[in-house]
N, C-alpha and C positions, 0 to 999 in steps of 0.2 A: 504493500500500500504506500502511496506517496505520502511524504511527511505532512504536506498541507492538508491532505484529506484526513490524516490521522488526528491532527490538531483540531480540525473542525468537528470530527466525530466525538472528541472528548467533551465538546460543549453541547452535545445533543444526546437525548435519551433514545436508545436504539432497542429494537425488538431482539430478544434472545429466545431460543427454542430449546425445549427439552422433551424428548419422546421416550417413554418407557424407562424413566429415571436416568436417562443419559445426562452427561455433564452439559450444562447450558452452552449453546453455541450461538454466535451472532448470526441472525438471519441475513441471507444474501439478498441484494436488491432484486435480482431476477428470480427469486424463489417465492413461490406462493405460500403464504402462511397457512391458509386453509388446506392447500394441497400437501403440506408437510405431514398433516395428521390423517388425511383421508384421500382416497383416490377419486379422480373425476368419474362421473359428472357431479358428485356430491359437492354442494356449495356451503354447507353449514354443519356445525357440530358444537357440542358443549366442550369448553376447555377451562382450565384453571389459569388465573393470571395474577400477577402482583408486580409491584414496583420497588426497585432497590437501586438508588443512586442513578447510575448511568444505564441501568438495565431495566427493561420491561419484559418479564419472563412470561412466556405462554407455554403451558405444559398440558399433557394429557393425564397427569397425576397431580394430586393435591400436594401442596408444600406449605411451609410456615407462612401465614399471612395471606394466603391466596384466596381468591374469590372465584366461584364457579359461574361462568356466564356463557351466553351464546356468542359464537364467532361466525360471521357470515361474509361472503363475497358475492358480487353480482355474477350471474351465469356468463356474462361477456367480459369478465375481468381480464384485462390485457395480459397480465403475468400468467394467468391460467393457460392462455392460448399462445404464449410466446414460444416460437420455435428455437431450436439450438442455434441456428444461424442468426436469427434476429437477436438472441441474447448475446452472442459473440460480437455482434456489430454495435452494441451499446458503447458509448464513449467510456473510457476508463474512469473518469470522474463520476459518471453516473453509477457504474458498477460498484465503485468504492463507497457509495453513500450508505449502504445498508438500508434497513427499513425503519423509518421514523415513527414516533408515537405522538399522536395528537389527542386532544380532549375537546369534546363539544358538549355544551350545556343546554338542555331543554329546560327552559324556565317556565313553569306553569303558575299563573296567577290564581288568586282566590276564586275568580270567576271561570277558571278552567280554560283560559286562553293561553296560547304558547307564543313566545317571542321568536320571530325569524328575522334575520338580517340579510341584506343583499350585499355581497362582497363588492369591493371597489373594482371598477373596470381596469385599474392599473395593476392589480395583483397578478403575480406570475402564474398562479394555478387557480383554476375555477373562478375566473373573473366574472362578475355580474350574475353570480349564482346565489340563490337563496339558501341559507344554512342557519343553524343556531350559532350563537357566539362560541368561539373556540380557537384553538391554535396549538402550538407546540408546548410540551412539558419541559421545564428547565431542570437541569440536574439538581437533585436534592429536594425537589418539590414532591408533595403527595398529589394524588390525582385530583382531589377536591380543591386543594389550594391552587393548583394550576387552572382548574375550571373557573374558580372565583376571580383569579387574576385576569384571565382572558376576558371574562364578562366585564370586569372593571375597566380594562384597557380599551375595549371596543365600544362599550356603551356608557361608561362613566358610572355605572351602578355598582355600589359597594354593598355586599351582603355580609352580615356578621353572624357568628355562631349564635344560634337561638332564633335567628330570623327566618329559618327555613328548615325543612327536612329534605333528605336526599337519598338516592339509591343509584347504583350502577345498573344501566339498562343492558348494554351489550357491547361487543366489539365488532367493528366493520373494517374489512380490508379494502383500502381505497388506493387507486392508481390514477395518475394523471399523465397524459390524456386518458379519459375514462374508457375509450374503446381503441383497440389496436388498429382499426380502420382509419383512425384519425392521427396516427403517428406512434412511434415507439415510446415506451414509458420514460418519463422524466422524473417523476416523484412516486414514492411508494410509502404508504402509511398504514398503520393500524390505529383507527380512531376509537377512543373510549367514549361512549355516550353516557352522560350523567343526567339524571332527572332531578331537578330542584323544585320543590313545592313551596311556594310562598303564601303566607296568609294574607298578603296585601293584594289589592286590586291592581289591574294593569295600569290604571290611571295613576295610582299612588306610586307605583314603581317607575313609571315613565317620567314623573315629575323630577326625578333625580338623574335623568339621563343627560350625559354630555358626550355624545358619540364621537369617535375618532374617524374623521372623514377620509383619512388615508386607508382605513380598513373597511369602513362601512359606508355605502352610498345611500342606504334606505333601511327602514325597519318597519315592522308591522306586527300586530297581535292577531292571531287567527283563532277562531272558535272551533270546537270539535267537529262540527258538521262539515266545515270547509276542509279541515285537516284530514278527515276520513276520506274525502274525495281525492285529496292530494296523495295520500298514502296508497290509494287504490290504483294509481297510474303506474304503469310498468315501463321502465326504460328498457330499450332493446326490442320492444314489441313493434316499433316502426310506425306507430300512429299516436295522435294526440287525442285525448278524450274530450268530448264536448261537455260543456257546463250543464250539469243536471238542472232540471226545472226548479228544484227546491233550494238552489244556491243563489246568492246574490250575483248579479252580472258583473259587478265591480268590487274591488277591495280597496279600502282606505289604507294608504301607506304614508309614512313621513319620509320625505326625501331630503338629503343633505347636499348643499351646494354652496361653495365659497363661504363657508362658516355660518350659514343660516339654514334653518329647517323650515320646510313647508309641507302642508298636508295636501295630498293629491289622490287621485283614483287611478287604478290600473285594472285592466280586465281580469276577472277571476281566471279566465282561460290561461293567463300567463303562468299561474301556479300549477296548472295541469299539463304544461308542456313536457314533452319527453326528450331525452338526449338524442340528437340526430347522429346517425352512424357516419355521416360524411360532412365535410365542410365546416363552417363556423358554428359554434355552439349558439344556443338560444337562452334567453332569460328563463329560468326554470328553478324548481326545487331540486337539490342534489339527490342522487340515488341513495346515498347513505342516509340522508335526512328522512327520506320516505320510509326506509327500513326502520329507523328509530321511531318515527311517528306511529308505525304499525304496532310496535311494542308499547309505546306510550298509550295508545288506545286500549290495549289490554289492561294496563295499570289503571286507566280511568274507570273501566268497568269494575275493577276491584275496589277502587275508592268509593264508588257508589254503593257497593255492597256493604 
């Protein structure tokens, strides 16, 4: 490994893998995390995971401090379909990266609305895509601390212990570009989705917002009915779902521009867009977010019970 890449990796938390009690090994960039534990075409399984300094360990066996969660990838995951020749053609600096760890926070208000943010058009990966607040974990951080920091950095909202309850939802294997037909992989992550339940209304929470325009170009709070329709759309299916008759035709969002915020409306259909297999991407909700929302809807049913 090049010295520069080694120094960079020391500043990042990377995925390590252990199978059948083997010694943890750093995951390779071109290696599918799901595929390490199960054969294709299977795309999901239960794993054990935990964080320790520069390592995020994923294992098929329990270990001290681990949590058992679902790990999933999309059926069109680029790394799943990467040929040996394509893997060999990846630039050395890309192959040296390993697999990064990210955290994303589904923030649910007292009225059961969930916060989504639209990534800035200037970001290097997934620009102009709707996601929960989130980002990379810093060495030495715990998962929740990283999620709270990213929430604060992106929206300005600080939540303190006792202000919320939380749980880990699942792990998602994310690759960018999201489809091999749109280019060879440039980034490879395992995203940890956390659910935070706030006793405050979304209006109360939003009053404390000071969003970072470099990261976030817009935000909105969506209700369960809309989120259920978003979660039901399938990327890779090749079509965009029409807006159901019981959904509002437009969604109210807050857009950020040149230091100011303004309320505007965009078509509900924007949130139902699916990832195009070719050409430029479209404004849509990310595939991983849809996965997390499906799991969130399950927890919502449990909350009602």
